[in-house]
PQR file of N, CA, C, O and H, with PARSE charges and radii, in Angstrom:
ATOM      1  N   MET A   1    -125.225  -1.836-104.133 -0.4000 1.5000
ATOM      2  CA  MET A   1    -124.919  -2.015-105.396 -0.0000 2.0000
ATOM      3  C   MET A   1    -123.687  -2.728-105.736  0.5500 1.7000
ATOM      4  O   MET A   1    -123.548  -3.273-106.831 -0.5500 1.4000
ATOM      5  N   ALA A   2    -122.814  -2.738-104.848 -0.4000 1.5000
ATOM      6  CA  ALA A   2    -121.502  -3.313-104.838 -0.0000 2.0000
ATOM      7  C   ALA A   2    -121.539  -4.815-105.158  0.5500 1.7000
ATOM      8  O   ALA A   2    -120.638  -5.350-105.803 -0.5500 1.4000
ATOM      9  H   ALA A   2    -122.927  -2.295-103.959  0.4000 1.0000
ATOM     10  N   ILE A   3    -122.839  -5.625-104.586 -0.4000 1.5000
ATOM     11  CA  ILE A   3    -122.832  -6.819-104.636 -0.0000 2.0000
ATOM     12  C   ILE A   3    -123.348  -7.284-106.181  0.5500 1.7000
ATOM     13  O   ILE A   3    -123.001  -8.318-106.751 -0.5500 1.4000
ATOM     14  H   ILE A   3    -123.571  -5.190-104.062  0.4000 1.0000
ATOM     15  N   GLU A   4    -124.264  -6.253-106.706 -0.4000 1.5000
ATOM     16  CA  GLU A   4    -124.519  -6.640-108.010 -0.0000 2.0000
ATOM     17  C   GLU A   4    -123.249  -6.456-108.950  0.5500 1.7000
ATOM     18  O   GLU A   4    -123.053  -7.297-109.828 -0.5500 1.4000
ATOM     19  H   GLU A   4    -124.545  -5.413-106.242  0.4000 1.0000
ATOM     20  N   ALA A   5    -122.515  -5.550-108.817 -0.4000 1.5000
ATOM     21  CA  ALA A   5    -121.341  -5.557-109.603 -0.0000 2.0000
ATOM     22  C   ALA A   5    -120.484  -6.929-109.548  0.5500 1.7000
ATOM     23  O   ALA A   5    -120.066  -7.550-110.526 -0.5500 1.4000
ATOM     24  H   ALA A   5    -122.674  -4.867-108.104  0.4000 1.0000
ATOM     25  N   ARG A   6    -120.326  -7.245-108.248 -0.4000 1.5000
ATOM     26  CA  ARG A   6    -119.586  -8.445-107.971 -0.0000 2.0000
ATOM     27  C   ARG A   6    -120.168  -9.727-108.579  0.5500 1.7000
ATOM     28  O   ARG A   6    -119.466 -10.674-108.934 -0.5500 1.4000
ATOM     29  H   ARG A   6    -120.666  -6.741-107.454  0.4000 1.0000
ATOM     30  N   ILE A   7    -121.449  -9.688-108.669 -0.4000 1.5000
ATOM     31  CA  ILE A   7    -122.263 -10.842-109.221 -0.0000 2.0000
ATOM     32  C   ILE A   7    -121.943 -10.824-110.729  0.5500 1.7000
ATOM     33  O   ILE A   7    -121.623 -11.884-111.267 -0.5500 1.4000
ATOM     34  H   ILE A   7    -122.019  -8.918-108.380  0.4000 1.0000
ATOM     35  N   ARG A   8    -122.012  -9.658-111.460 -0.4000 1.5000
ATOM     36  CA  ARG A   8    -121.699  -9.483-112.877 -0.0000 2.0000
ATOM     37  C   ARG A   8    -120.339 -10.047-113.078  0.5500 1.7000
ATOM     38  O   ARG A   8    -120.133 -10.943-113.896 -0.5500 1.4000
ATOM     39  H   ARG A   8    -122.271  -8.797-111.023  0.4000 1.0000
ATOM     40  N   GLU A   9    -119.358  -9.496-112.292 -0.4000 1.5000
ATOM     41  CA  GLU A   9    -117.964  -9.822-112.565 -0.0000 2.0000
ATOM     42  C   GLU A   9    -117.742 -11.470-112.419  0.5500 1.7000
ATOM     43  O   GLU A   9    -117.051 -12.161-113.168 -0.5500 1.4000
ATOM     44  H   GLU A   9    -119.525  -8.768-111.628  0.4000 1.0000
ATOM     45  N   LEU A  10    -118.466 -11.899-111.320 -0.4000 1.5000
ATOM     46  CA  LEU A  10    -118.197 -13.363-111.311 -0.0000 2.0000
ATOM     47  C   LEU A  10    -118.943 -14.122-112.398  0.5500 1.7000
ATOM     48  O   LEU A  10    -118.373 -15.107-112.869 -0.5500 1.4000
ATOM     49  H   LEU A  10    -119.028 -11.339-110.711  0.4000 1.0000
ATOM     50  N   GLY A  11    -120.254 -13.759-112.898 -0.4000 1.5000
ATOM     51  CA  GLY A  11    -120.770 -14.073-113.810 -0.0000 2.0000
ATOM     52  C   GLY A  11    -119.873 -14.084-115.236  0.5500 1.7000
ATOM     53  O   GLY A  11    -119.881 -15.067-115.976 -0.5500 1.4000
ATOM     54  H   GLY A  11    -120.717 -12.959-112.516  0.4000 1.0000
ATOM     55  N   TYR A  12    -119.276 -13.146-115.462 -0.4000 1.5000
ATOM     56  CA  TYR A  12    -118.513 -12.982-116.649 -0.0000 2.0000
ATOM     57  C   TYR A  12    -117.345 -13.952-116.600  0.5500 1.7000
ATOM     58  O   TYR A  12    -117.033 -14.562-117.623 -0.5500 1.4000
ATOM     59  H   TYR A  12    -119.269 -12.346-114.861  0.4000 1.0000
ATOM     60  N   ARG A  13    -116.711 -14.117-115.508 -0.4000 1.5000
ATOM     61  CA  ARG A  13    -115.662 -15.014-115.442 -0.0000 2.0000
ATOM     62  C   ARG A  13    -116.162 -16.523-115.325  0.5500 1.7000
ATOM     63  O   ARG A  13    -115.362 -17.430-115.555 -0.5500 1.4000
ATOM     64  H   ARG A  13    -116.965 -13.621-114.677  0.4000 1.0000
ATOM     65  N   HIS A  14    -117.389 -16.778-114.993 -0.4000 1.5000
ATOM     66  CA  HIS A  14    -117.987 -18.030-114.950 -0.0000 2.0000
ATOM     67  C   HIS A  14    -118.195 -18.324-116.629  0.5500 1.7000
ATOM     68  O   HIS A  14    -117.911 -19.419-117.114 -0.5500 1.4000
ATOM     69  H   HIS A  14    -118.039 -16.041-114.807  0.4000 1.0000
ATOM     70  N   GLN A  15    -118.636 -17.390-117.298 -0.4000 1.5000
ATOM     71  CA  GLN A  15    -118.969 -17.651-118.907 -0.0000 2.0000
ATOM     72  C   GLN A  15    -117.560 -17.885-119.559  0.5500 1.7000
ATOM     73  O   GLN A  15    -117.406 -18.719-120.451 -0.5500 1.4000
ATOM     74  H   GLN A  15    -118.866 -16.500-116.904  0.4000 1.0000
ATOM     75  N   THR A  16    -116.570 -17.131-119.086 -0.4000 1.5000
ATOM     76  CA  THR A  16    -115.336 -17.311-119.739 -0.0000 2.0000
ATOM     77  C   THR A  16    -114.547 -18.765-119.526  0.5500 1.7000
ATOM     78  O   THR A  16    -113.736 -19.276-120.299 -0.5500 1.4000
ATOM     79  H   THR A  16    -116.695 -16.453-118.361  0.4000 1.0000
ATOM     80  N   LEU A  17    -115.007 -19.262-118.296 -0.4000 1.5000
ATOM     81  CA  LEU A  17    -114.505 -20.611-117.879 -0.0000 2.0000
ATOM     82  C   LEU A  17    -115.232 -21.709-118.650  0.5500 1.7000
ATOM     83  O   LEU A  17    -114.733 -22.798-118.932 -0.5500 1.4000
ATOM     84  H   LEU A  17    -115.666 -18.847-117.668  0.4000 1.0000
ATOM     85  N   ASP A  18    -116.500 -21.294-118.967 -0.4000 1.5000
ATOM     86  CA  ASP A  18    -117.333 -22.033-119.635 -0.0000 2.0000
ATOM     87  C   ASP A  18    -116.866 -22.206-121.181  0.5500 1.7000
ATOM     88  O   ASP A  18    -116.974 -23.302-121.730 -0.5500 1.4000
ATOM     89  H   ASP A  18    -116.905 -20.410-118.737  0.4000 1.0000
ATOM     90  N   LYS A  19    -116.429 -21.262-121.744 -0.4000 1.5000
ATOM     91  CA  LYS A  19    -116.012 -21.269-123.082 -0.0000 2.0000
ATOM     92  C   LYS A  19    -114.611 -22.139-123.049  0.5500 1.7000
ATOM     93  O   LYS A  19    -114.428 -23.047-123.860 -0.5500 1.4000
ATOM     94  H   LYS A  19    -116.342 -20.371-121.298  0.4000 1.0000
ATOM     95  N   ALA A  20    -113.733 -21.822-122.142 -0.4000 1.5000
ATOM     96  CA  ALA A  20    -112.493 -22.441-121.967 -0.0000 2.0000
ATOM     97  C   ALA A  20    -112.710 -23.920-121.951  0.5500 1.7000
ATOM     98  O   ALA A  20    -112.042 -24.632-122.701 -0.5500 1.4000
ATOM     99  H   ALA A  20    -113.882 -21.085-121.483  0.4000 1.0000
ATOM    100  N   ILE A  21    -113.657 -24.457-121.096 -0.4000 1.5000
ATOM    101  CA  ILE A  21    -114.119 -25.847-121.101 -0.0000 2.0000
ATOM    102  C   ILE A  21    -114.406 -26.390-122.452  0.5500 1.7000
ATOM    103  O   ILE A  21    -113.880 -27.398-122.923 -0.5500 1.4000
ATOM    104  H   ILE A  21    -114.200 -23.879-120.487  0.4000 1.0000
ATOM    105  N   GLU A  22    -115.416 -25.521-123.122 -0.4000 1.5000
ATOM    106  CA  GLU A  22    -115.881 -26.076-124.482 -0.0000 2.0000
ATOM    107  C   GLU A  22    -114.623 -26.207-125.457  0.5500 1.7000
ATOM    108  O   GLU A  22    -114.501 -27.209-126.163 -0.5500 1.4000
ATOM    109  H   GLU A  22    -115.843 -24.701-122.740  0.4000 1.0000
ATOM    110  N   ASP A  23    -113.736 -25.220-125.475 -0.4000 1.5000
ATOM    111  CA  ASP A  23    -112.654 -25.362-126.346 -0.0000 2.0000
ATOM    112  C   ASP A  23    -111.731 -26.368-126.134  0.5500 1.7000
ATOM    113  O   ASP A  23    -111.242 -27.008-127.065 -0.5500 1.4000
ATOM    114  H   ASP A  23    -113.835 -24.406-124.902  0.4000 1.0000
ATOM    115  N   GLU A  24    -111.372 -26.610-124.600 -0.4000 1.5000
ATOM    116  CA  GLU A  24    -110.633 -27.766-124.371 -0.0000 2.0000
ATOM    117  C   GLU A  24    -111.445 -29.110-124.756  0.5500 1.7000
ATOM    118  O   GLU A  24    -110.776 -30.067-125.148 -0.5500 1.4000
ATOM    119  H   GLU A  24    -111.769 -26.090-123.843  0.4000 1.0000
ATOM    120  N   ASN A  25    -112.520 -29.206-124.688 -0.4000 1.5000
ATOM    121  CA  ASN A  25    -113.225 -30.429-125.006 -0.0000 2.0000
ATOM    122  C   ASN A  25    -113.056 -30.649-126.471  0.5500 1.7000
ATOM    123  O   ASN A  25    -112.985 -31.805-126.889 -0.5500 1.4000
ATOM    124  H   ASN A  25    -113.063 -28.429-124.370  0.4000 1.0000
ATOM    125  N   ARG A  26    -112.987 -29.645-127.274 -0.4000 1.5000
ATOM    126  CA  ARG A  26    -113.024 -29.810-128.705 -0.0000 2.0000
ATOM    127  C   ARG A  26    -111.668 -30.194-129.245  0.5500 1.7000
ATOM    128  O   ARG A  26    -111.479 -30.681-130.359 -0.5500 1.4000
ATOM    129  H   ARG A  26    -113.044 -28.707-126.935  0.4000 1.0000
ATOM    130  N   ARG A  27    -110.684 -29.909-128.285 -0.4000 1.5000
ATOM    131  CA  ARG A  27    -109.318 -30.108-128.877 -0.0000 2.0000
ATOM    132  C   ARG A  27    -109.156 -31.707-128.807  0.5500 1.7000
ATOM    133  O   ARG A  27    -109.554 -32.406-127.876 -0.5500 1.4000
ATOM    134  H   ARG A  27    -110.838 -29.513-127.380  0.4000 1.0000
ATOM    135  N   PRO A  28    -108.481 -32.168-129.995 -0.5600 1.5000
ATOM    136  CA  PRO A  28    -108.158 -33.636-130.002  0.2800 2.0000
ATOM    137  C   PRO A  28    -107.030 -33.895-128.844  0.5500 1.7000
ATOM    138  O   PRO A  28    -106.060 -33.156-128.682 -0.5500 1.4000
ATOM    139  N   GLY A  29    -107.276 -34.919-128.161 -0.4000 1.5000
ATOM    140  CA  GLY A  29    -106.341 -35.180-127.038 -0.0000 2.0000
ATOM    141  C   GLY A  29    -106.341 -34.310-125.869  0.5500 1.7000
ATOM    142  O   GLY A  29    -105.327 -33.964-125.263 -0.5500 1.4000
ATOM    143  H   GLY A  29    -108.064 -35.520-128.293  0.4000 1.0000
ATOM    144  N   ASN A  30    -107.633 -33.952-125.566 -0.4000 1.5000
ATOM    145  CA  ASN A  30    -107.746 -32.877-124.334 -0.0000 2.0000
ATOM    146  C   ASN A  30    -107.070 -33.208-123.312  0.5500 1.7000
ATOM    147  O   ASN A  30    -106.694 -34.375-123.202 -0.5500 1.4000
ATOM    148  H   ASN A  30    -108.457 -34.233-126.058  0.4000 1.0000
ATOM    149  N   ASP A  31    -106.767 -32.251-122.335 -0.4000 1.5000
ATOM    150  CA  ASP A  31    -105.908 -32.403-121.243 -0.0000 2.0000
ATOM    151  C   ASP A  31    -107.076 -32.443-120.143  0.5500 1.7000
ATOM    152  O   ASP A  31    -107.768 -31.463-119.866 -0.5500 1.4000
ATOM    153  H   ASP A  31    -107.072 -31.303-122.424  0.4000 1.0000
ATOM    154  N   SER A  32    -107.216 -33.844-119.493 -0.4000 1.5000
ATOM    155  CA  SER A  32    -108.166 -34.070-118.545 -0.0000 2.0000
ATOM    156  C   SER A  32    -107.966 -33.211-117.306  0.5500 1.7000
ATOM    157  O   SER A  32    -108.903 -32.647-116.741 -0.5500 1.4000
ATOM    158  H   SER A  32    -106.654 -34.640-119.718  0.4000 1.0000
ATOM    159  N   LEU A  33    -106.568 -33.132-116.871 -0.4000 1.5000
ATOM    160  CA  LEU A  33    -106.270 -32.386-115.658 -0.0000 2.0000
ATOM    161  C   LEU A  33    -106.806 -31.078-115.889  0.5500 1.7000
ATOM    162  O   LEU A  33    -107.582 -30.602-115.060 -0.5500 1.4000
ATOM    163  H   LEU A  33    -105.807 -33.591-117.330  0.4000 1.0000
ATOM    164  N   ARG A  34    -106.452 -30.377-117.019 -0.4000 1.5000
ATOM    165  CA  ARG A  34    -106.887 -29.027-117.337 -0.0000 2.0000
ATOM    166  C   ARG A  34    -108.467 -28.924-117.125  0.5500 1.7000
ATOM    167  O   ARG A  34    -108.904 -28.028-116.403 -0.5500 1.4000
ATOM    168  H   ARG A  34    -105.821 -30.764-117.692  0.4000 1.0000
ATOM    169  N   LEU A  35    -109.249 -29.745-117.686 -0.4000 1.5000
ATOM    170  CA  LEU A  35    -110.633 -29.752-117.751 -0.0000 2.0000
ATOM    171  C   LEU A  35    -111.051 -29.794-116.314  0.5500 1.7000
ATOM    172  O   LEU A  35    -111.858 -28.962-115.899 -0.5500 1.4000
ATOM    173  H   LEU A  35    -108.894 -30.473-118.273  0.4000 1.0000
ATOM    174  N   ASN A  36    -110.502 -30.798-115.462 -0.4000 1.5000
ATOM    175  CA  ASN A  36    -110.874 -30.794-114.130 -0.0000 2.0000
ATOM    176  C   ASN A  36    -110.654 -29.601-113.391  0.5500 1.7000
ATOM    177  O   ASN A  36    -111.465 -29.257-112.531 -0.5500 1.4000
ATOM    178  H   ASN A  36    -109.847 -31.473-115.800  0.4000 1.0000
ATOM    179  N   GLU A  37    -109.693 -28.972-113.629 -0.4000 1.5000
ATOM    180  CA  GLU A  37    -109.160 -27.644-112.845 -0.0000 2.0000
ATOM    181  C   GLU A  37    -110.046 -26.583-113.240  0.5500 1.7000
ATOM    182  O   GLU A  37    -110.386 -25.805-112.348 -0.5500 1.4000
ATOM    183  H   GLU A  37    -109.034 -29.251-114.328  0.4000 1.0000
ATOM    184  N   LEU A  38    -110.535 -26.378-114.531 -0.4000 1.5000
ATOM    185  CA  LEU A  38    -111.487 -25.528-115.252 -0.0000 2.0000
ATOM    186  C   LEU A  38    -112.752 -25.775-114.550  0.5500 1.7000
ATOM    187  O   LEU A  38    -113.305 -24.803-114.035 -0.5500 1.4000
ATOM    188  H   LEU A  38    -110.259 -27.010-115.256  0.4000 1.0000
ATOM    189  N   LYS A  39    -113.284 -26.924-114.455 -0.4000 1.5000
ATOM    190  CA  LYS A  39    -114.475 -27.254-113.995 -0.0000 2.0000
ATOM    191  C   LYS A  39    -114.539 -26.985-112.401  0.5500 1.7000
ATOM    192  O   LYS A  39    -115.579 -26.559-111.899 -0.5500 1.4000
ATOM    193  H   LYS A  39    -112.834 -27.714-114.873  0.4000 1.0000
ATOM    194  N   ARG A  40    -113.523 -27.219-111.719 -0.4000 1.5000
ATOM    195  CA  ARG A  40    -113.537 -26.912-110.290 -0.0000 2.0000
ATOM    196  C   ARG A  40    -113.627 -25.311-110.128  0.5500 1.7000
ATOM    197  O   ARG A  40    -114.471 -24.759-109.422 -0.5500 1.4000
ATOM    198  H   ARG A  40    -112.678 -27.565-112.127  0.4000 1.0000
ATOM    199  N   GLN A  41    -112.673 -24.662-110.854 -0.4000 1.5000
ATOM    200  CA  GLN A  41    -112.917 -23.225-110.928 -0.0000 2.0000
ATOM    201  C   GLN A  41    -114.391 -22.559-111.143  0.5500 1.7000
ATOM    202  O   GLN A  41    -114.943 -21.735-110.414 -0.5500 1.4000
ATOM    203  H   GLN A  41    -111.987 -25.111-111.427  0.4000 1.0000
ATOM    204  N   LYS A  42    -114.831 -23.097-112.250 -0.4000 1.5000
ATOM    205  CA  LYS A  42    -116.216 -22.901-112.543 -0.0000 2.0000
ATOM    206  C   LYS A  42    -117.485 -22.997-111.321  0.5500 1.7000
ATOM    207  O   LYS A  42    -118.388 -22.195-111.081 -0.5500 1.4000
ATOM    208  H   LYS A  42    -114.382 -23.766-112.842  0.4000 1.0000
ATOM    209  N   LEU A  43    -117.179 -24.192-110.734 -0.4000 1.5000
ATOM    210  CA  LEU A  43    -118.126 -24.630-109.798 -0.0000 2.0000
ATOM    211  C   LEU A  43    -117.724 -23.751-108.368  0.5500 1.7000
ATOM    212  O   LEU A  43    -118.600 -23.631-107.512 -0.5500 1.4000
ATOM    213  H   LEU A  43    -116.446 -24.844-110.929  0.4000 1.0000
ATOM    214  N   LYS A  44    -116.638 -23.266-108.189 -0.4000 1.5000
ATOM    215  CA  LYS A  44    -116.388 -22.460-107.122 -0.0000 2.0000
ATOM    216  C   LYS A  44    -117.056 -20.929-107.420  0.5500 1.7000
ATOM    217  O   LYS A  44    -117.596 -20.300-106.511 -0.5500 1.4000
ATOM    218  H   LYS A  44    -115.926 -23.363-108.884  0.4000 1.0000
ATOM    219  N   LEU A  45    -116.968 -20.477-108.616 -0.4000 1.5000
ATOM    220  CA  LEU A  45    -117.418 -19.214-109.061 -0.0000 2.0000
ATOM    221  C   LEU A  45    -118.931 -19.237-108.778  0.5500 1.7000
ATOM    222  O   LEU A  45    -119.545 -18.348-108.188 -0.5500 1.4000
ATOM    223  H   LEU A  45    -116.529 -20.988-109.355  0.4000 1.0000
ATOM    224  N   LYS A  46    -119.493 -20.471-109.319 -0.4000 1.5000
ATOM    225  CA  LYS A  46    -121.159 -20.776-109.217 -0.0000 2.0000
ATOM    226  C   LYS A  46    -121.447 -20.516-107.725  0.5500 1.7000
ATOM    227  O   LYS A  46    -122.296 -19.701-107.365 -0.5500 1.4000
ATOM    228  H   LYS A  46    -118.994 -21.194-109.798  0.4000 1.0000
ATOM    229  N   GLU A  47    -120.719 -21.228-106.896 -0.4000 1.5000
ATOM    230  CA  GLU A  47    -121.167 -21.184-105.403 -0.0000 2.0000
ATOM    231  C   GLU A  47    -121.065 -19.664-104.945  0.5500 1.7000
ATOM    232  O   GLU A  47    -121.984 -19.137-104.316 -0.5500 1.4000
ATOM    233  H   GLU A  47    -120.029 -21.890-107.188  0.4000 1.0000
ATOM    234  N   GLN A  48    -119.874 -18.969-105.300 -0.4000 1.5000
ATOM    235  CA  GLN A  48    -119.758 -17.785-104.629 -0.0000 2.0000
ATOM    236  C   GLN A  48    -120.928 -16.654-105.277  0.5500 1.7000
ATOM    237  O   GLN A  48    -121.330 -15.693-104.620 -0.5500 1.4000
ATOM    238  H   GLN A  48    -119.128 -19.396-105.810  0.4000 1.0000
ATOM    239  N   ILE A  49    -121.342 -16.933-106.552 -0.4000 1.5000
ATOM    240  CA  ILE A  49    -122.514 -16.057-107.127 -0.0000 2.0000
ATOM    241  C   ILE A  49    -123.818 -16.466-106.103  0.5500 1.7000
ATOM    242  O   ILE A  49    -124.546 -15.605-105.610 -0.5500 1.4000
ATOM    243  H   ILE A  49    -121.016 -17.713-107.085  0.4000 1.0000
ATOM    244  N   GLU A  50    -123.967 -17.768-105.895 -0.4000 1.5000
ATOM    245  CA  GLU A  50    -125.165 -18.124-105.169 -0.0000 2.0000
ATOM    246  C   GLU A  50    -125.201 -17.683-103.770  0.5500 1.7000
ATOM    247  O   GLU A  50    -126.266 -17.317-103.272 -0.5500 1.4000
ATOM    248  H   GLU A  50    -123.375 -18.468-106.296  0.4000 1.0000
ATOM    249  N   VAL A  51    -124.078 -17.695-103.091 -0.4000 1.5000
ATOM    250  CA  VAL A  51    -123.985 -16.957-101.805 -0.0000 2.0000
ATOM    251  C   VAL A  51    -124.347 -15.383-101.903  0.5500 1.7000
ATOM    252  O   VAL A  51    -125.196 -14.847-101.190 -0.5500 1.4000
ATOM    253  H   VAL A  51    -123.214 -17.991-103.496  0.4000 1.0000
ATOM    254  N   LEU A  52    -123.567 -14.708-102.905 -0.4000 1.5000
ATOM    255  CA  LEU A  52    -124.036 -13.384-103.169 -0.0000 2.0000
ATOM    256  C   LEU A  52    -125.409 -13.123-103.379  0.5500 1.7000
ATOM    257  O   LEU A  52    -126.042 -12.276-102.750 -0.5500 1.4000
ATOM    258  H   LEU A  52    -122.878 -15.143-103.484  0.4000 1.0000
ATOM    259  N   ARG A  53    -125.857 -13.837-104.245 -0.4000 1.5000
ATOM    260  CA  ARG A  53    -127.375 -13.667-104.450 -0.0000 2.0000
ATOM    261  C   ARG A  53    -128.326 -13.980-103.216  0.5500 1.7000
ATOM    262  O   ARG A  53    -129.372 -13.364-103.013 -0.5500 1.4000
ATOM    263  H   ARG A  53    -125.343 -14.525-104.756  0.4000 1.0000
ATOM    264  N   GLY A  54    -127.934 -14.814-102.565 -0.4000 1.5000
ATOM    265  CA  GLY A  54    -128.581 -15.036-101.163 -0.0000 2.0000
ATOM    266  C   GLY A  54    -128.554 -13.859-100.158  0.5500 1.7000
ATOM    267  O   GLY A  54    -129.510 -13.528 -99.457 -0.5500 1.4000
ATOM    268  H   GLY A  54    -127.084 -15.314-102.729  0.4000 1.0000
ATOM    269  N   ALA A  55    -127.263 -13.235-100.179 -0.4000 1.5000
ATOM    270  CA  ALA A  55    -126.862 -12.106 -99.428 -0.0000 2.0000
ATOM    271  C   ALA A  55    -127.877 -10.847 -99.963  0.5500 1.7000
ATOM    272  O   ALA A  55    -128.448 -10.076 -99.192 -0.5500 1.4000
ATOM    273  H   ALA A  55    -126.487 -13.504-100.748  0.4000 1.0000
ATOM    274  N   ARG A  56    -127.965 -10.810-101.222 -0.4000 1.5000
ATOM    275  CA  ARG A  56    -128.541  -9.757-101.729 -0.0000 2.0000
ATOM    276  C   ARG A  56    -130.274  -9.869-101.551  0.5500 1.7000
ATOM    277  O   ARG A  56    -130.985  -8.866-101.503 -0.5500 1.4000
ATOM    278  H   ARG A  56    -127.501 -11.437-101.848  0.4000 1.0000
ATOM    279  N   ALA A  57    -130.705 -11.029-101.480 -0.4000 1.5000
ATOM    280  CA  ALA A  57    -132.274 -11.259-101.111 -0.0000 2.0000
ATOM    281  C   ALA A  57    -132.568 -10.859 -99.728  0.5500 1.7000
ATOM    282  O   ALA A  57    -133.732 -10.641 -99.392 -0.5500 1.4000
ATOM    283  H   ALA A  57    -130.127 -11.844-101.519  0.4000 1.0000
ATOM    284  N   HIS A  58    -131.591 -10.749 -98.907 -0.4000 1.5000
ATOM    285  CA  HIS A  58    -131.894 -10.562 -97.338 -0.0000 2.0000
ATOM    286  C   HIS A  58    -131.669  -9.086 -97.231  0.5500 1.7000
ATOM    287  O   HIS A  58    -131.805  -8.518 -96.147 -0.5500 1.4000
ATOM    288  H   HIS A  58    -130.645 -10.925 -99.180  0.4000 1.0000
TER
END
């Protein structure tokens, strides 16, 4: 059950980053460095979620 909780937590953080990326894209003169960092963090979370889902399946 701990894996499920961790997946939910990472999923929530992933959604939060997605919202932050959308907000940054809407800003006039958005910060490309910030966008890249947010996207990198989001990808890292996605990878962690996939690893946990794989572990859960076994």
